[in-house]
PAGU-751273 format. One record per residue: residue number from 1; residue in three letters; x, y, z of N, C-alpha, C, O in turn. Coordinates in pm, 1 decimal, decimal comma. Layout:
# residues N
MARDO    k    r      n.c1      n.c2      n.c3     ca.c1     ca.c2     ca.c3      c.c1      c.c2      c.c3      o.c1      o.c2      o.c3
MARDO  NUM  ALA         X         Y         Z         X         Y         Z         X         Y         Z         X         Y         Z
...
# end
This chain:
# residues 138
MARDO    k    r      n.c1      n.c2      n.c3     ca.c1     ca.c2     ca.c3      c.c1      c.c2      c.c3      o.c1      o.c2      o.c3
MARDO    1  MET    2807,5   -1263,8    3540,8    2873,0   -1201,9    3471,4    2755,7   -1120,5    3360,9    2706,3   -1198,5    3279,4
MARDO    2  LEU    2717,0   -1002,8    3352,7    2685,4    -962,7    3211,1    2774,7    -885,6    3163,0    2852,4    -813,0    3225,1
MARDO    3  PRO    2756,7    -912,0    2968,5    2798,9    -887,1    2890,5    2829,7    -685,5    2854,7    2746,0    -597,4    2835,2
MARDO    4  THR    2973,5    -677,9    2859,2    2945,7    -473,0    2850,2    2793,4    -427,4    2753,7    2756,1    -470,6    2644,7
MARDO    5  GLY    2728,6    -322,5    2847,2    2632,3    -263,7    2728,6    2495,1    -332,3    2782,8    2381,2    -321,2    2737,3
MARDO    6  THR    2540,6    -404,3    2891,1    2383,1    -494,4    2861,9    2331,7    -472,9    2990,6    2407,0    -484,0    3087,3
MARDO    7  SER    2205,3    -441,5    3005,7    2138,1    -342,6    3126,1    2008,6    -474,6    3132,3    1938,3    -547,2    3062,0
MARDO    8  LEU    2045,9    -434,3    3288,5    1901,6    -567,1    3393,5    1760,8    -512,6    3327,3    1674,5    -598,7    3310,3
MARDO    9  SER    1730,7    -381,2    3289,5    1616,5    -351,1    3280,5    1558,8    -345,6    3154,1    1590,9    -262,3    3069,3
MARDO   10  PRO    1467,7    -438,9    3137,8    1432,5    -394,3    2991,4    1388,6    -294,9    2911,4    1312,4    -219,3    2971,7
MARDO   11  VAL    1411,0    -260,7    2777,3    1370,7    -164,1    2719,0    1267,9     -98,6    2673,4    1272,4    -127,3    2553,8
MARDO   12  ASN    1150,3      -8,6    2692,3    1051,2      -3,9    2646,1    1055,3     124,5    2568,9    1107,1     234,1    2589,8
MARDO   13  CYS     963,3      59,5    2446,6     986,9     206,0    2375,2     817,7     312,6    2361,1     781,0     416,0    2305,3
MARDO   14  GLY     762,3     212,2    2445,6     634,0     371,4    2489,3     549,5     313,2    2364,4     565,9     230,7    2274,5
MARDO   15  ARG     449,2     403,1    2409,8     344,2     376,4    2346,6     371,2     404,8    2161,1     381,4     527,4    2157,0
MARDO   16  PRO     384,8     358,9    2031,6     366,8     411,9    1899,2     346,5     504,4    1846,4     224,5     488,6    1841,8
MARDO   17  GLU     363,9     607,5    1791,9     328,7     773,2    1711,9     194,5     679,1    1682,2     199,2     559,9    1712,7
MARDO   18  VAL      88,4     729,4    1628,8      27,8     702,6    1516,9     -56,0     822,8    1449,2     -99,3     895,7    1538,3
MARDO   19  ASP     -99,3     874,5    1298,6    -153,1     962,2    1284,7    -309,1     943,1    1312,0    -350,4     842,6    1370,0
MARDO   20  PHE    -379,4    1027,5    1274,9    -483,8    1081,6    1293,1    -579,8     955,2    1111,3    -680,7     884,7    1109,6
MARDO   21  ASN    -505,2     980,2    1030,5    -534,4     892,3     931,9    -501,7     719,7     935,2    -563,8     647,0     857,7
MARDO   22  SER    -396,2     660,0    1034,1    -365,9     543,6    1050,5    -418,4     429,8    1188,7    -417,1     467,5    1305,9
MARDO   23  VAL    -445,9     341,6    1161,9    -462,5     286,1    1338,6    -300,2     183,4    1334,3    -237,1     138,4    1238,6
MARDO   24  VAL    -281,5     177,8    1451,0    -150,1      85,8    1481,4    -190,0     -40,5    1558,1    -236,6     -20,8    1670,3
MARDO   25  TYR    -178,6    -176,0    1512,9    -228,1    -330,6    1612,6    -116,4    -342,2    1682,9     -23,3    -270,5    1646,3
MARDO   26  GLY    -100,6    -406,4    1766,1      45,6    -488,1    1846,8      12,7    -380,5    2028,9      -1,1    -258,2    2033,0
MARDO   27  ASN       9,3    -461,8    2134,6      39,1    -374,2    2259,7     170,3    -390,6    2342,3     188,4    -386,0    2464,0
MARDO   28  ASP     248,7    -409,3    2247,5     388,4    -510,8    2296,3     448,7    -392,7    2322,4     355,5    -322,3    2283,6
MARDO   29  TRP     520,9    -324,4    2353,1     564,1    -209,6    2339,7     787,1    -214,8    2383,7     869,3    -125,1    2402,5
MARDO   30  TRP     796,7    -365,6    2381,3     924,2    -413,6    2456,4    1021,5    -404,9    2353,7     986,9    -335,5    2258,1
MARDO   31  VAL    1155,8    -466,6    2346,5    1215,4    -429,3    2249,1    1258,8    -579,8    2213,8    1302,3    -675,2    2278,2
MARDO   32  GLY    1214,2    -545,3    2033,2    1217,0    -663,6    1966,7    1069,4    -697,2    1911,3    1037,9    -758,2    1809,1
MARDO   33  SER     981,3    -632,5    2020,1     827,2    -621,4    1961,7     782,4    -546,9    1828,1     820,7    -430,9    1813,0
MARDO   34  VAL     696,1    -612,8    1721,4     664,9    -493,7    1620,7     541,7    -461,9    1622,4     464,7    -539,5    1679,1
MARDO   35  VAL     505,9    -378,2    1580,4     370,3    -304,9    1572,3     307,3    -338,0    1416,3     404,5    -336,5    1340,9
MARDO   36  ARG     228,4    -356,5    1367,1     190,6    -309,8    1215,7      59,0    -202,3    1240,1     -26,4    -195,2    1328,5
MARDO   37  TYR      91,4    -109,1    1095,6      21,1     -17,3    1048,4     -65,0     -47,3     915,6     -22,3     -96,5     811,2
MARDO   38  SER    -227,1       3,6     951,2    -274,2      24,5     866,8    -349,0     122,9     797,5    -448,1     131,5     870,1
MARDO   39  CYS    -363,9     191,6     717,3    -458,3     303,2     716,0    -605,5     335,1     701,6    -656,7     241,5     640,3
MARDO   40  ARG    -691,8     423,5     730,7    -796,3     418,2     702,4    -886,8     425,7     607,8    -888,0     546,0     581,8
MARDO   41  PRO    -969,4     370,4     534,5   -1080,1     450,0     429,9   -1058,6     525,6     370,3   -1115,0     629,7     403,8
MARDO   42  GLY    -952,0     537,3     222,3    -973,4     641,8     139,1    -858,2     687,2     187,4    -849,0     808,5     169,0
MARDO   43  PHE    -743,5     629,2     254,9    -569,7     629,4     259,7    -476,1     502,9     200,7    -480,8     382,5     225,9
MARDO   44  LEU    -392,2     577,9     114,7    -280,6     440,8      86,7    -171,0     420,4     225,3    -165,5     506,5     313,2
MARDO   45  LEU    -113,8     334,9     227,8     -21,1     282,8     362,9     103,8     297,2     265,4     115,0     211,4     177,9
MARDO   46  LEU     254,5     458,7     277,9     336,9     420,8     176,7     456,4     350,8     334,9     452,6     337,9     457,3
MARDO   47  GLY     535,6     329,0     231,6     689,2     272,4     332,9     609,4      93,3     449,4     497,4      44,1     462,5
MARDO   48  ASP     698,6      72,2     483,9     672,1     -63,9     588,7     580,3     -60,6     662,6     580,6      16,8     758,3
MARDO   49  PRO     460,8    -158,1     632,9     380,5    -164,8     741,4     395,2    -178,6     863,0     303,6    -160,6     943,3
MARDO   50  ALA     522,3    -215,2     897,0     559,7    -277,8    1030,8     674,1    -168,9    1134,9     765,5    -100,1    1089,5
MARDO   51  SER     642,6    -178,5    1248,6     770,0     -74,3    1341,8     783,5    -157,8    1468,8     688,1    -197,2    1535,9
MARDO   52  ALA     924,2    -182,5    1496,8     993,1    -201,8    1572,3    1013,9    -148,1    1658,9     998,3     -26,2    1652,8
MARDO   53  CYS    1059,5    -208,0    1784,3    1115,4    -145,8    1910,6    1270,2    -167,6    1915,9    1336,0    -269,8    1935,5
MARDO   54  GLN    1293,9     -83,2    1900,4    1516,7     -69,3    1883,3    1527,4    -116,7    2056,7    1445,9    -116,3    2148,9
MARDO   55  SER    1715,4    -167,6    2040,4    1780,9    -158,1    2143,7    1769,4      -7,8    2267,3    1752,3      -7,7    2389,2
MARDO   56  ASP    1793,2     140,1    2139,3    1767,4     220,0    2218,8    1647,5     310,8    2255,6    1657,1     433,5    2252,4
MARDO   57  GLY    1524,9     240,0    2293,5    1402,0     281,2    2363,4    1326,0     320,4    2172,9    1209,4     288,2    2150,1
MARDO   58  ARG    1378,2     361,3    2105,5    1290,8     416,7    1933,1    1239,4     277,4    1897,6    1283,6     163,1    1909,8
MARDO   59  TRP    1116,2     338,8    1843,4    1023,2     256,4    1691,9    1145,2     311,2    1580,2    1225,4     404,6    1577,7
MARDO   60  THR    1110,9     200,5    1494,1    1177,9     245,6    1375,2    1070,4     305,3    1271,2     947,4     303,5    1269,4
MARDO   61  PRO    1125,5     335,5    1222,8    1042,3     415,5    1104,0     888,0     389,0    1087,4     864,5     273,9    1050,3
MARDO   62  LYS     780,2     466,7    1105,6     663,1     426,3    1073,0     595,5     492,2     961,6     584,8     614,7     966,2
MARDO   63  PRO     529,2     401,5     821,8     515,2     462,6     713,6     414,4     555,8     743,8     369,5     569,7     857,6
MARDO   64  THR     358,8     652,2     596,8     248,5     782,5     607,7     111,2     674,4     582,7     111,6     552,1     568,5
MARDO   65  CYS       8,2     761,7     583,4     -79,1     764,2     482,1    -115,6     895,5     403,7    -118,5    1011,6     444,7
MARDO   66  LEU    -145,6     838,7     265,8    -159,8     933,3     211,1    -275,5     925,8     127,4    -315,1     849,4      39,4
MARDO   67  ARG    -315,9    1027,0     181,8    -516,0    1041,0     118,4    -496,0    1032,5     -45,0    -395,4    1071,5    -104,1
MARDO   68  ILE    -600,4     979,7     -99,4    -610,9     918,0    -222,1    -739,9     946,8    -285,1    -833,0     892,1    -226,0
MARDO   69  CYS    -773,2    1015,8    -386,7    -890,8    1036,4    -428,0    -905,0     942,3    -549,7    -801,1     887,9    -587,2
MARDO   70  LEU   -1041,6     910,3    -629,8   -1054,6     856,3    -720,6   -1055,9    1016,7    -839,3   -1098,2    1131,1    -822,1
MARDO   71  ARG    -987,5     947,5    -955,5    -955,2    1042,9   -1059,8   -1055,0     920,7   -1202,3   -1023,5     941,6   -1319,5
MARDO   72  GLY   -1141,1     831,0   -1179,7   -1183,9     813,2   -1300,5   -1141,7     688,8   -1355,6   -1053,2     618,3   -1307,0
MARDO   73  ARG   -1196,1     668,2   -1440,7   -1157,3     539,2   -1483,3   -1064,2     546,1   -1582,3   -1024,2     645,3   -1643,2
MARDO   74  ILE   -1031,6     425,1   -1593,3    -890,8     399,4   -1752,7    -876,6     296,5   -1807,7    -876,9     202,4   -1728,3
MARDO   75  GLU    -862,9     266,9   -1917,4    -846,9     124,1   -1987,3    -697,7     125,6   -1994,8    -610,6     206,5   -2026,9
MARDO   76  ILE    -703,2      23,0   -1958,9    -542,0      -6,5   -2005,0    -513,3    -187,1   -2005,8    -590,0    -261,6   -1944,7
MARDO   77  SER    -386,9    -242,8   -2087,6    -386,5    -387,6   -2116,7    -412,5    -481,9   -1985,4    -381,7    -448,4   -1871,0
MARDO   78  GLU    -454,5    -565,5   -2009,9    -434,9    -694,3   -1853,0    -286,2    -701,8   -1858,7    -227,3    -693,5   -1750,9
MARDO   79  ARG    -228,2    -713,6   -1949,1     -55,2    -710,2   -1888,2     -36,1    -637,8   -1800,7       8,2    -683,2   -1695,2
MARDO   80  ASP     -63,8    -496,7   -1815,3     -61,9    -408,0   -1739,0     -95,4    -443,1   -1542,5     -40,8    -437,1   -1432,4
MARDO   81  VAL    -220,7    -479,1   -1609,1    -232,9    -510,0   -1439,9    -195,1    -603,1   -1341,6    -158,7    -585,2   -1225,4
MARDO   82  THR    -218,3    -763,7   -1445,6    -164,4    -892,6   -1394,4     -19,0    -930,3   -1443,8      48,9   -1021,8   -1397,4
MARDO   83  GLY       5,0    -873,8   -1511,0     170,4    -965,8   -1542,1     145,1   -1018,5   -1669,9     229,7   -1015,8   -1759,3
MARDO   84  ARG      25,6   -1069,5   -1683,8      10,0   -1179,2   -1742,0    -127,4   -1166,4   -1855,5    -198,5   -1065,9   -1854,2
MARDO   85  CYS    -149,0   -1266,9   -1939,0    -301,5   -1248,9   -2045,8    -374,4   -1333,9   -2019,9    -354,3   -1421,6   -2103,9
MARDO   86  SER    -492,3   -1381,4   -1915,7    -489,5   -1449,4   -1909,5    -684,0   -1384,5   -1874,7    -750,2   -1468,7   -1814,1
MARDO   87  SER    -721,0   -1320,4   -1891,9    -864,4   -1249,6   -1905,9    -870,1   -1236,6   -1741,0    -980,4   -1207,1   -1695,0
MARDO   88  SER    -785,1   -1251,6   -1668,5    -770,7   -1267,5   -1485,0    -821,4   -1064,5   -1463,8    -759,3   -1015,5   -1369,4
MARDO   89  CYS    -881,4    -999,8   -1509,7    -861,2    -831,7   -1464,8    -972,2    -838,7   -1337,3    -926,2    -818,0   -1225,0
MARDO   90  SER   -1057,0    -855,4   -1345,1   -1111,1    -866,9   -1204,4   -1049,7    -889,6   -1084,1    -955,3    -967,4   -1070,3
MARDO   91  SER   -1121,2    -796,4    -958,2   -1076,2    -778,1    -807,9    -888,3    -744,7    -846,5    -817,3    -687,1    -764,1
MARDO   92  GLN    -851,1    -778,4    -941,0    -752,9    -704,1    -928,7    -679,0    -523,3    -909,6    -710,1    -418,5    -966,1
MARDO   93  ALA    -590,9    -549,3    -822,3    -531,3    -417,6    -753,8    -394,4    -371,8    -764,3    -303,5    -438,0    -714,3
MARDO   94  HIS    -370,8    -251,7    -832,1    -216,8    -271,9    -816,1    -185,0    -110,9    -794,1    -237,2     -13,7    -848,5
MARDO   95  LEU     -42,6    -120,9    -658,4     -19,8      34,1    -658,0     131,2       0,6    -682,8     202,6     -99,4    -689,6
MARDO   96  GLY     146,9     191,7    -696,6     253,2     222,8    -726,8     229,4     311,9    -894,6     135,2     319,1    -973,5
MARDO   97  ALA     383,0     373,8    -890,5     329,5     492,1   -1040,8     268,9     399,1   -1155,8     326,9     306,0   -1211,7
MARDO   98  PHE     171,8     433,8   -1172,8     173,2     380,7   -1312,2     145,8     359,9   -1455,1      35,9     352,3   -1510,2
MARDO   99  LEU     249,8     353,0   -1500,4     214,3     418,6   -1761,1     221,7     520,0   -1729,3     220,7     586,7   -1832,8
MARDO  100  ASN     233,8     620,2   -1597,7     285,3     757,8   -1668,0     137,9     857,2   -1669,0     121,1     972,2   -1709,7
MARDO  101  ARG      31,0     747,3   -1598,4    -114,2     843,8   -1609,3    -154,2     886,8   -1452,5    -273,3     912,1   -1434,0
MARDO  102  GLY     -63,1     896,8   -1338,5     -37,2     983,5   -1263,2     -89,4     916,6   -1167,2     -82,2     952,5   -1049,7
MARDO  103  CYS    -168,2     774,8   -1221,0    -205,8     672,0   -1081,6    -171,1     586,2   -1005,9    -159,4     468,8   -1041,0
MARDO  104  ILE    -143,3     637,1    -863,4     -82,8     555,9    -786,3    -159,9     415,1    -754,6     -94,3     313,5    -731,4
MARDO  105  LYS    -296,9     414,7    -754,8    -315,3     312,9    -713,5    -433,1     260,7    -778,4    -536,0     325,4    -758,6
MARDO  106  ILE    -446,5      93,2    -898,2    -543,4      93,7    -969,6    -621,3     -23,0    -885,5    -571,9     -81,6    -789,1
MARDO  107  SER    -781,9     -51,8    -951,0    -836,7     -80,2    -849,5    -966,1    -110,9    -906,4    -985,5     -64,7   -1018,8
MARDO  108  ALA   -1069,3    -186,3    -847,7   -1219,2    -254,9    -958,3   -1165,5    -286,7   -1133,6   -1234,1    -227,1   -1216,6
MARDO  109  CYS   -1099,6    -337,0   -1165,9   -1050,8    -382,0   -1249,7   -1144,8    -454,4   -1315,8   -1185,3    -554,2   -1256,2
MARDO  110  VAL   -1210,9    -420,8   -1470,2   -1281,1    -570,7   -1519,9   -1276,0    -552,0   -1675,8   -1249,0    -442,3   -1724,7
MARDO  111  THR   -1305,6    -674,6   -1759,9   -1210,1    -703,4   -1865,6   -1294,7    -638,6   -1927,6   -1412,6    -666,0   -1905,2
MARDO  112  LYS   -1268,2    -551,5   -2007,3   -1393,8    -439,8   -2134,6   -1331,5    -540,2   -2311,4   -1225,6    -534,3   -2373,9
MARDO  113  ARG   -1456,8    -618,3   -2333,4   -1468,3    -682,0   -2409,0   -1547,8    -536,6   -2539,3   -1640,5    -461,8   -2508,5
MARDO  114  SER   -1490,8    -537,4   -2645,3   -1536,8    -466,1   -2747,7   -1514,7    -499,1   -2917,9   -1436,9    -444,0   -2995,8
MARDO  115  GLY   -1612,0    -608,3   -2943,2   -1624,2    -636,0   -3105,7   -1520,5    -731,5   -3175,8   -1467,6    -818,8   -3107,1
MARDO  116  TRP   -1494,6    -721,5   -3284,7   -1419,6    -743,2   -3363,2   -1279,5    -698,5   -3309,8   -1196,7    -783,4   -3342,7
MARDO  117  ALA   -1217,3    -585,1   -3232,0   -1107,5    -573,9   -3225,5   -1076,7    -627,9   -3125,3    -969,7    -688,0   -3115,7
MARDO  118  ARG   -1173,5    -617,8   -3016,3   -1068,1    -814,8   -2944,9   -1003,4    -892,1   -3036,5    -885,1    -880,0   -3068,1
MARDO  119  TRP   -1081,5    -972,1   -3079,2   -1019,5   -1096,6   -3131,2    -887,4   -1031,9   -3182,1    -813,1   -1127,9   -3202,8
MARDO  120  PHE    -809,1    -896,4   -3218,1    -652,2    -869,0   -3250,6    -600,6    -774,0   -3148,0    -559,1    -659,5   -3165,4
MARDO  121  LEU    -610,7    -840,5   -3041,6    -536,4    -862,9   -2934,0    -466,8    -927,8   -2891,0    -501,5   -1042,9   -2917,7
MARDO  122  ARG    -318,5    -924,9   -2794,5    -297,5   -1036,9   -2708,7    -329,9   -1046,3   -2611,3    -326,9   -1156,5   -2556,4
MARDO  123  CYS    -373,6    -937,8   -2549,2    -451,9    -920,2   -2418,2    -537,3    -877,1   -2393,1    -535,6    -777,1   -2465,0
MARDO  124  ASP    -651,1    -872,4   -2322,3    -816,4    -831,9   -2315,6    -742,3    -698,8   -2250,2    -637,7    -670,8   -2191,6
MARDO  125  VAL    -860,3    -636,1   -2296,4    -823,4    -476,5   -2208,8    -899,3    -449,6   -2085,7    -989,5    -527,9   -2056,0
MARDO  126  CYS    -869,1    -329,7   -1996,5    -937,7    -416,9   -1875,7    -982,6    -228,2   -1869,6    -931,3    -148,1   -1947,7
MARDO  127  GLU   -1053,2    -200,3   -1795,1   -1160,6     -50,6   -1723,2   -1124,5     -56,1   -1606,8   -1188,8    -138,9   -1542,3
MARDO  128  CYS    -990,3      37,6   -1508,8   -1011,1      22,7   -1373,9   -1057,2     178,1   -1352,9   -1101,0     264,5   -1428,9
MARDO  129  ASP   -1025,8     172,1   -1210,7   -1052,6     318,9   -1116,7    -929,7     321,0   -1094,8    -860,8     227,1   -1055,0
MARDO  130  CYS    -881,6     478,0   -1131,4    -773,8     519,7   -1147,4    -772,8     625,0    -992,3    -857,6     714,2    -993,4
MARDO  131  HIS    -694,5     617,6    -882,3    -676,6     664,9    -765,0    -541,9     762,1    -780,5    -444,0     711,7    -835,5
MARDO  132  VAL    -535,0     883,4    -739,2    -440,2     970,4    -747,0    -415,8    1049,4    -614,7    -512,9    1046,4    -539,1
MARDO  133  PRO    -330,4    1104,7    -579,4    -298,1    1182,8    -455,7    -409,5    1265,6    -456,4    -425,3    1332,5    -558,5
MARDO  134  CYS    -519,8    1281,0    -334,3    -620,6    1456,6    -347,2    -533,2    1540,7    -386,2    -550,3    1533,4    -507,9
MARDO  135  ALA    -442,6    1623,8    -369,2    -413,4    1723,0    -411,6    -386,3    1759,3    -546,4    -385,8    1877,1    -582,2
MARDO  136  SER    -360,0    1648,9    -635,3    -351,7    1698,8    -742,0    -457,2    1598,7    -814,0    -434,3    1511,6    -897,8
MARDO  137  SER    -566,2    1633,9    -761,7    -698,9    1509,7    -828,3    -768,3    1603,7    -865,4    -885,2    1566,0    -857,8
MARDO  138  THR    -760,9    1743,3    -915,1    -768,2    1789,7   -1051,7    -749,7    1847,1   -1192,2    -841,9    1842,1   -1273,5
# end
């Protein structure tokens, strides 16, 4: 005898919703299955990249893909990029609100050293690409 509320027919959530700017990976759509989302180039994934098929036949909320634009290069302390001071700025990326500069993503960071001033700083200065939501890039 099956416990109350148990069904003999398995639940299928159907094809997960996908926007034009996102890609979904996974082809198992039964209860307990998980698919993963990613964004096309030029877009930033906001939210959990995984979505799970629930027993009610619905997927957990999918993430959104926000279009981002390059605002330009900014100078920041290495500590603000990496959380430490070890001249390791190159290839670091950071997501999220950033030092009230309006950057939601920084990337392509390189250590910038400039003459005598460099010797008096505790951390290196990095120069990074600053990305903002395209609607606010003006």
